[in-house]
N, C-alpha and C positions, 0 to 999 in steps of 0.2 A: 667104191663109195667116195663121195665128195668130202673134202676136208671141211672142218667146222668153220675155219677162219682163213680168209685170204688177206695178207698184209702186203699192200702195194707201196713200193719205195721208189720214187723217181730219183735219179742221181745224176750229178754232173760236177766234175772238178772238186770232189770232196772225198778222195780215197782214204784220208786219215780218219774220217768219221764213219764211213759206210759199214765196216765190219761190226761195229758196236750196234748199229741199228738192226742189222740182220740177226745178230746173236740175240738181241733183246726180243725180237719177234718170235724166235724159235724157242726161247727158254720157257720152261714151265708147261710146255705142250707135249702131249703124248704123240708117238709116231702116227702119222695120218691125220692128226687134228688140225694142222696148220700148213699152209703153203705160203712162201714168201716170194713175191714177184718183184724182182729188181728190174727197173727200166732205165738203163743209161740213155741219156738223150744228148745228141750233139756229137762233135768230133772227138771229144776227150776220150782217151782209152785207159786212163789210170785206174778205172774200176776193175780191170782185168786182174791186176796184181792184188788189189784189195779183196777181191772175191775168190782168190786162189784157194783159200781155206775151205770154201764151200762148193768147190767144183764137182765133188762127187756126192753132195748132199741131195738126197731125193726130194727134199721139201723146198729147195731153192731153185727157182726158175729165173733165167735172165733173158729179157726180150729187148735188145737194143733198138732204138729208133734214131733215124738220121737227124731229124729236126731238133734243135736245141730249144726245147719248149717243155717246161714242167707239166703243163696241163695236157699237152699231147701225150706225154709219158703216163700221166695218171689215167687218161682215157684208154690208152693201150693196155695198161694193167687191169683196169676194170673190165674191159672186154674179154680178157683172158681168164679172169678170176672164176674159180669153180666153187669157192666156199659158200656156205650158207650165210656167213657174216663176212663183211668187208670193212677194212679200215685202211686209212692212208697214213703213211709215216714218212716225213722228210728225212733225207739221208744223214743229216747232222743231228737229228733228234733220236730219242730211244724210248722204249717202253719200260715200265716197271713190271716184270713178269707176274709177280704175285697179284698186283692190282689189275693187270690186263685179264688174267684168268678169272678173277672175281667179276669183272665187267662182262665177260662172255657168259658166265653163269647167270648173271642178272638178265642178260638177253634171253637166255633159255627160259628162266622161271617167270619173267614178267610178260613175255610175249611182245615186248617192245620192238618197234621198227628202228629205233635209234637210242643208244645209251651213251651218255656223256659223263666223263669223269674229271677228276682234278689233275692239273698239270703244274709241275714246278718249272719256274723260269730260272735258268742258271747262266752265269757269265762264263767267259772263256776258261776260267780256272775251276769251274764246277761249283762255284758258290751260289746258293739260292738267294735271289734278290726279290722274288715275288712268288706267290702261290695263286694260281687261277682256279678258283672253285666255280662251279656252275651256279648261276643265279637262282635264288630261292623262289621260283615260280613254277607253275605247272604247265603253262602253255608254251610250246616250243617257239612259236612265232614271237611271243613277248620276250622270251629268253634270248633269241637270236637278233632281233631287230632293234632292241634297245641299246643304250650306251654301255650297259653292263655285260654285253655279249662276250662269250668265250669261244671263239671260232677256230682256234688252232686245230689243225687236222688230227694231231696226236691224241686229242681228248675223246674222239668219237668213234663208235662202232655202229655200222649200219646193217640191217637185215638186207641181204642182197636183193631179194625180190621186191623190197619196198622202194629201191632206187633204180629199178629197171628203166632204162631209157634216159637216165640222167647223164649229163656230160659236163665236164669242166670246160669253160670257154677258152679256146686256144688264143683268142685275141687279147685276153686279160693278162697283164704282166705283173701287176701288184694288186694286193687285196684279193687275191684269188680265193682264199679261204672264206672271206666274207661273201663274195658273189655266189660261191657254191652253196653255202648254207642259206643265204637269202632266197635263192632260187628253189632249193629243196623245200624249205618250210612254207613258201608261199604258193607252191604249185601242187602240193600233195598233203593229204591228211595222214600224218604220221603219229603213231603212238610213241611218246617220248618218255624215257626214264633217265634220272640223273643219280649220280652217286658221289659221295665225298671221298671215295677211295682214290688214292694217288695212282694214276695209270700210266703216266709218261713224263718225260722231261723235254722241254724246249730250250735249245741252246742259243744264247744271245752272242752275236759277233760284233765287237766294237767297230770293226771296219765297215759293217753294213749299216751303221746308224745313219739316219737321214739328217744331214747336216745343213743343207741349204734351205732358206725360207721358201724357195720355189717348190722344192720337193715336198716340204712339210705341208704347204698349201695345196699342191696338186693332188696329193694322196687323199686328203679330206674332200676335195672336190669330186674325186672319183666315187666316193662313197654315196654322195647324194643321189645320182641317177640310179644306183643300185637299190637304194631305199625307196625311191619313188616308183621304180619298176615293181618292187614287191608290194607296195601299197596298191598300185593299180591292179595287179594280178589278184590280190586278195579281194579287192572291191568287185572285180569282174566275177569272181567265184562266189560272191555273197558271203565272204568270210571275214570282212573287215569290221570287227566289233570295236567298241570304244577302247578297250584295253590294248588292242593291237594298234589302233590309231595313236594312242598315247605313247606306246613304245617307239613307233616310227618317228613321231615328233621329237621325243627325247633324244633319239639317235641323231636326228638332224640338228637339233640344238647343240649337241655335244660337238659336232663339227663346226658349227657357227661360232661357238664360244672359243674353241681352240684356235681358229685361224682368222677370225674377223679382222684383226689388226693388220693382217697382211694384204687383204683385198676387200676393204669394207663395202665397196659398191656391189660386188658379186654376192657377198654374204648377207647383205641387206635383202637382196632378192630372195635368197634361200630362207631367211627368217620370215619373210612375208608368206611364202608358200607353207612354211611350217605352221604358222598361225592359222592358216586356212584349214589344214588337216585337223588340228586339235587346238582351238583358240585358248583354252584354259591351261594348257601345258606349259611349263617353264623349264629352263635348263636344270639338270640335276647337279647344281652347284649351290652351296649354302647361301652365297651372296644374294641370289635372286629370291630367297625366301625369308629374308630378314623383314621385320615389321615395317621398316622404312622403305624397303625396295619392292616388296611383293605386289604393291599396287601400281608399280611403274611398268610401262611397256618394256619387255626385255630387249627390244631392239634399241630403244633409247639408252638403256643401260650399257649396251655394247659400245655405243658411241662415246659415252661418258668414260668408260674404262680404256678406250683405245690408246691414249698416250702411255698409261701405266703398263699395259700389256706389251706395247712395242718396246719399251725400255727393258722390261723383264726378258723379252726375247733376245735382245742384244746382249744382255748379261749371260744368258745361257750359251749363246754363240761364243762369247769370250771365254766362258768356263770350259767349253769343249776344246778350244785351242790350247788351254792349259792342262788338258787331260783330267779335268774334274768330272768324274763320271756321274751322269744323271740318267735314270732309266725312265723316260717318258716319251 
């Protein structure tokens, strides 16, 4: 009999976190209900000692791949998965067993293709600095494509049959979770359910913070073609209703607002495309909705705010050098 859930864990160079991820996936599940597929990717072999505790565990499978690529690892795990449900868990994150079990039960009772839960964001010391709950909307596309999206892999469980043929793009190095969910929601008609139950924890690493203006800008630039691709695909399928257009436009505006001061000529072009998709939509920032500003072109307001935004960015960079922690 197939297991109920397959938990796929790509891993590389994080032996100190891996055992907890595996333990959290196994906890709370009866024998035969879960399989944990660990996919070490790349030349690092530190996972061997980290997984020594589980070497005789019948529910833990290890499938090494030579290429150092997390998405290749995820695809390998997905191809090997035998569970009715599938979830992806990064090696430095972990599940909350009680919440994960409730999530699986909701999958059973609701008949959903995808169930999304709440995730705590913690720092290196384990202190919670944010809680990511799913947006209070009923449309998966609106939930995923808008700036309120909660795309961390830890939050989601999929019905295996509903994502048949789906792949993680091996060419994508950052924002992999966004691209995956953008593609999933825009290419398939999935029944979605959400829960406020805490299902997992995402670990923040200070050393991984994006410190340079180039990286900050480039990551947001990568999001735009992903959103436009989803928009085009939904339009082609006849699924691009106004609510979805508005969510996509707000998602694009969030990138414009965040990075405009770093490359105003590029972001001006994105703003114009955004206004074509949904002319009446404005950024999800209070400033744009004040009585004195809501009648002004949002692009004009971006230019007005540019000096202030640039100075604020410089302050944040200076704060980082002084180790003043900001989570944004």
